[in-house]
Steps between C-alpha positions, in 0.01 A plus 500: 500500500546798730826354630729229363815348654685551170540746213478337159709770331775467761491132594437332165639504145257477205585201279235498228129511427339161443159609375351840420129566539285639223249775551158439650149522362230689683239225516148521639219254560260494205220637717682829561349772275824634352657450158808720526749615761333841508157347562644291782651809659170687477322204659760486779434866575129426542519183710753297697664236282725223628800335337686180578873427498722201585604667824616817674798658326468276194569661163131492408416678825754775433400546135135540596585752770707692246196505271278606791727797560529595135124478441406675825295210635521262795394148413516285814772236515402144594817285530493125445758227554617459142395581145259204478278604791517864388383408151227272635372793706463704183336215308245456778442878523621520860703793365443704185851574375846346468823593324665182377738373227314432172570131452358408839155636411489463121264200504257672737495814285435291189217316677337830600530447874740792533552822304840656435511879478862607452860381528775650715795410274705729277371346178182325392475126536557291188223264614259790569593769245172687549545529877596862579787584730410681820720780366271518194181481705527841662807461722808598295831367624350228720714191444544229763630143480439232761858481627774242468659200668876503545800354674708680763814385681656609832699824467840336552453238228805502268439653158611177332217315676250771402609470137467121508151520650397753238627284214328190640166676538525643149546152357210358702242766411597488132378142462173452305339329799568793734390756241175309451446487876554873547261588217236266646496697826512846343872572524788559262843343562741726689878488466620849588869530584591570865565866411171537313310322775640734765369799303163331455481413869585849624257665257218261593577530870441874467193465277319230699604662828335826399178318413502305828555815705234691308244224560626435855570134418713294737554125511443520876126545441 
């Protein structure tokens, strides 16, 4: 947003991360004539390609714009109301490209409806060991995850309360049921301490903010 009635760094205290996103696959519709990230970039330089995301300012939107900038291309963003509609748009070839967590699209890749080209994480996927990283596919140093979900508390919350919240969340996300749920939606369990989470938040605020400003993205659109 261009203007907010609060400042997260000033008005809130980070408690802990609940879930941490994995990297994203560059995925294309099977009809797109590209079999690598480089081939996709060359195609995007020759013709206008479109990509879907779950909405303006979403992690997938920002990651794709970061890739646009790094590759020197401008694929056109088509926002949808949620990951489901965005994925359906790709499956029906309304758009040609999407960056999305691996587990969400694994079955469609296996069935041949979609083609994965590269992964934005820092290490190769155990479930797709032959899938190159974007950093290995011609763009060294390109590593992006899909963000995190976390808890914040009002700035004047007593430290004892913050500590209790942190401990409670840690216990909850450590249960087998929660771990299974996070994995099923493409996330890893969080659990950073308040101090660690503050560092993560400030670093990501800077990183994502730079991408949003570069791509002229605002949630007011």
